[in-house]
C-alpha positions in Angstrom: 11.6 3.3 8.3 9.6 0.9 10.5 9.9 -2.3 8.6 11.4 -3.9 11.7 8.3 -3.5 13.8 5.8 -4.5 11.2 5.0 -8.0 10.0 5.8 -7.0 6.4 9.4 -7.2 5.2 11.0 -5.4 2.3 11.5 -8.7 0.5 7.7 -9.5 0.9 6.8 -6.2 -0.7 9.3 -6.7 -3.6 8.0 -10.3 -4.2 4.5 -9.0 -4.5 5.3 -6.4 -7.2 3.5 -8.4 -9.9 0.3 -8.4 -7.9 0.2 -4.6 -7.2 -3.2 -3.0 -7.9 -3.9 0.6 -7.4 -7.0 1.0 -5.3 -7.0 4.7 -4.3 -5.1 7.8 -5.5 -4.2 10.9 -3.7 -3.0 13.3 -6.4 -3.0 16.3 -4.1 -1.2 14.7 -1.2 0.9 17.0 0.9 4.4 16.4 -0.6 4.0 14.2 -3.6 1.1 12.5 -5.4 0.5 9.1 -3.8 -1.4 5.9 -4.3 -2.7 3.1 -2.2 -1.7 -0.3 -3.6 -3.2 -3.6 -2.8 -0.8 -6.5 -3.0 -0.5 -10.2 -2.1 2.4 -12.3 -1.2 3.0 -15.4 1.0 -0.8 -15.8 1.2 -1.2 -12.4 2.8 -3.0 -9.4 1.4 -1.5 -6.0 2.4 -1.5 -2.4 1.4 1.4 -0.2 0.4 1.1 3.5 0.1 3.6 4.9 -2.4 4.6 8.5 -3.3 5.6 9.3 -6.9 8.5 11.7 -7.5 8.2 12.2 -11.2 10.9 14.9 -11.3 13.3 12.6 -9.5 12.1 9.6 -11.5 11.5 7.4 -8.4 8.8 5.9 -6.2 8.9 6.0 -2.4 7.2 3.7 0.0 5.4 5.7 2.5 3.9 2.8 4.6 3.0 -0.8 4.3 0.4 -2.6 6.5 -2.0 -5.4 6.9 -5.5 -3.8 6.4 -8.0 -3.9 9.2 -10.9 -6.2 8.1 -13.3 -3.9 10.0 -12.4 -1.0 7.8 -12.1 -2.8 4.4 -14.5 -5.0 2.4 -13.6 -8.7 2.1 -11.3 -8.2 -0.9 -9.5 -5.3 0.7 -10.1 -3.2 -2.3 -12.8 -0.9 -1.0 -13.4 0.7 2.4 -16.4 -0.3 4.4 -18.8 2.4 5.3 -18.4 4.0 8.8 -20.8 2.5 11.3 
């Protein structure tokens, strides 16, 4: 867990749960199916990648980050095309 070195706290992610919006899915991910979630909290937009463990009945946070505006469209929902 690297929450200590990133500007996103666990509390910030939990406060944003009501704003979660799935923007990409990776059903064939290496270990578990995963999803990229767009969220907003404290006037910041960020992404959270989660893995879904259906057999274990839980969701795991893989990573959370502030998206790079050079790689994402203005709304942070779709990736920009490579230049």
